[in-house]
C-alpha positions as CSV (number, residue, x, y, z in Angstrom):
1,X,0.0,0.0,0.0
2,X,1.3,3.4,-0.9
3,X,1.6,6.4,1.4
4,X,2.7,10.0,0.7
5,X,5.8,10.6,2.6
6,X,6.7,14.2,3.3
7,X,10.5,15.0,4.1
8,X,11.3,18.4,5.4
9,X,14.4,20.0,4.0
10,X,15.6,23.5,4.4
11,X,12.0,24.8,5.1
12,X,10.6,23.0,2.0
13,X,8.5,19.9,1.8
14,X,9.6,17.1,-0.5
15,X,6.9,14.8,-1.4
16,X,7.2,11.2,-2.5
17,X,5.2,8.0,-2.9
18,X,6.5,5.3,-0.4
19,X,5.7,1.5,-0.9
20,X,7.4,-0.3,2.0
21,X,9.0,-3.7,1.2
22,X,6.7,-6.7,1.5
23,X,9.4,-8.4,3.7
24,X,11.4,-6.7,6.5
25,X,14.8,-8.1,5.1
26,X,14.3,-6.4,1.7
27,X,15.7,-3.0,0.6
28,X,14.1,0.2,-0.5
29,X,15.0,1.8,-3.8
30,X,14.7,5.5,-4.0
31,X,13.8,6.8,-7.4
32,X,14.5,10.4,-8.3
33,X,11.9,10.5,-11.0
34,X,9.7,12.3,-13.4
35,X,8.8,9.7,-16.0
36,X,6.4,7.0,-16.5
37,X,9.1,4.5,-17.3
38,X,10.6,4.8,-13.8
39,X,7.1,4.2,-12.3
40,X,6.9,1.0,-14.3
41,X,10.3,0.0,-13.1
42,X,9.3,0.7,-9.5
43,X,6.3,-1.4,-10.0
44,X,8.4,-4.4,-11.3
45,X,10.7,-4.0,-8.2
46,X,7.7,-4.0,-5.8
47,X,6.4,-7.2,-7.5
48,X,9.7,-8.8,-6.3
49,X,9.2,-7.6,-2.7
50,X,11.4,-4.5,-2.9
51,X,10.2,-1.2,-1.4
52,X,10.2,2.0,-3.5
53,X,10.1,5.7,-2.9
54,X,9.4,7.8,-5.8
55,X,10.7,11.2,-5.1
56,X,9.8,14.6,-6.5
57,X,13.0,16.7,-5.8
58,X,11.3,19.9,-6.7
59,X,8.4,21.5,-4.7
60,X,5.3,22.5,-6.7
61,X,6.4,26.2,-6.7
62,X,9.9,25.2,-7.9
63,X,8.4,23.0,-10.7
64,X,6.5,26.1,-11.8
65,X,9.6,28.2,-12.0
66,X,11.6,25.3,-13.5
67,X,9.0,24.9,-16.4
68,X,10.1,28.4,-17.5
69,X,13.8,28.4,-16.7
70,X,14.9,24.7,-16.8
71,X,17.6,25.6,-14.2
72,X,16.6,23.9,-11.0
73,X,16.3,20.3,-12.3
74,X,19.9,20.5,-13.6
75,X,21.3,22.2,-10.5
76,X,23.2,19.1,-9.2
77,X,24.4,20.7,-6.0
78,X,20.7,21.7,-5.1
79,X,19.2,18.2,-6.1
80,X,22.1,16.1,-4.5
81,X,21.6,17.7,-1.2
82,X,18.0,16.8,-1.3
83,X,18.8,13.2,-2.2
84,X,21.2,13.1,0.9
85,X,18.3,14.5,3.1
86,X,16.1,11.6,1.9
87,X,18.8,9.0,2.7
88,X,19.2,10.6,6.2
89,X,15.4,10.5,6.7
90,X,15.4,6.8,6.0
91,X,18.3,6.1,8.3
92,X,16.3,7.6,11.2
93,X,12.9,6.2,10.2
94,X,12.3,3.2,12.5
95,X,10.4,1.3,9.7
96,X,13.4,1.5,7.3
97,X,16.5,2.2,9.5
98,X,17.9,-1.3,9.1
99,X,17.0,-1.7,5.4
100,X,19.6,-1.3,2.7
101,X,18.8,1.8,0.4
102,X,19.4,1.8,-3.3
103,X,19.3,4.9,-5.6
104,X,17.9,5.1,-9.1
105,X,18.7,8.6,-10.5
C-alpha cells in the first residue's frame, strides 16, 4: 500500500510515494523520478518484494519556476543535497532504518 511521505528539507516539503517492502529483510529503492518508465520499473521491483520511494526533488512552486527556466532540475548541488536528506530520513525512520537503500537517479 502506498503512502505519501513528506520529508522536510531547508524549510521545504519534499513529497514522494512510499511503498514499504513486503518483507522486512528487503531493501528500499529511492527513485529520483519524473517519467512513467521509472514508475513502471518501480512497480516491477515491488512485484519482487522491494520497497520503493518515488521522489519529487522539486516543490510545486519550484516546478512552476523550472517549467520556465529549466535551471533547477539541472542544479546538481541543489538536487544532490535533497537526495542526501532523503537517505538521512530513512536512516532515522524506525520502519526503514535497518534496510539497505538503493538509488535510481
